C-alpha angles and dihedrals in degrees: 000000000000091000089053091051090048090054092049092049091048092049090047092051092046089051091050093048091048091049092048092050092048091049091052096047114106113260117217125200122217092267095050091046092051090047090053089050090051091052091050091051091048089052088055090054098257114151101170111066131191107267092222089057093048092052092051089067117087111232090228090056092050091048091052090049091054092047089051090053091051090053090050092051095047098040104033119008100046096042089052091053092045087054093055090052090048090052089053093049093046090057095039118160129174090262090058096061092096092048091051090050090053092050085055089067088062093045090057091048091048092059089054091047094049091048090051092050092049092050092054093045094048101035119007100045093046089050090052090049088051091051091051091049090050089054090048104042108006092247105157121239114260101248092181087067101034100031114194091330115145133182091233089060092046092048094051092051098037112133120223102234093175088061091050089053090051090053090050093050092046091049090052093045091052091052100050095057107133095005123124106240124201122228092259090057093047089051089049092053092048090051090051091053094050093044091051091054092048092048090049091057090047090051094049092051092047100039102033102031115022105032098047089053092046094049089051090050092047093052090048093049103035102023 
């Protein structure tokens, strides 16, 4: 009888633990699930996505994902790279002069990247949100703030900052051949490689998924 009770108690505890685990697991809706699948495909190097998968993602979800990436770049990724450069500068020796000069290539690129992110945060993303609000409620876009700006215009003149970073990293790699590199510089190069891959995924989602849909929506709404 006691063994039977122990079995029942064990089964009951297992059921409760399983239920608790299931209740605490993240729940993704169709849009979030489709977005995660797009990110996985982008990581694999895919640039042409199934149209049905693209249209399963809510534009607002994609926008939030891109904003989150911007926050990660500004608050985590770039400060980490800056710390590696600082570590190299703090231990500067005459032999490190070339390495410091090569780090300067990234510092110049970083200024352009930060300006690009700030432009998107202050101007582009608010415009997109205004466009979505116009679709939802008919509230006209504030042309005093946005002027004659259109997403089509932005898309046609959009710079590929991930390609610029690739050029920076390649230029640095070419110039360190045969040089003895300290740990701080090797960490810096590894960070650049990872950042380049992450930025490439961000660019694919923005340029090949979000903006084409928004240009189509803009033409439909504004003519």
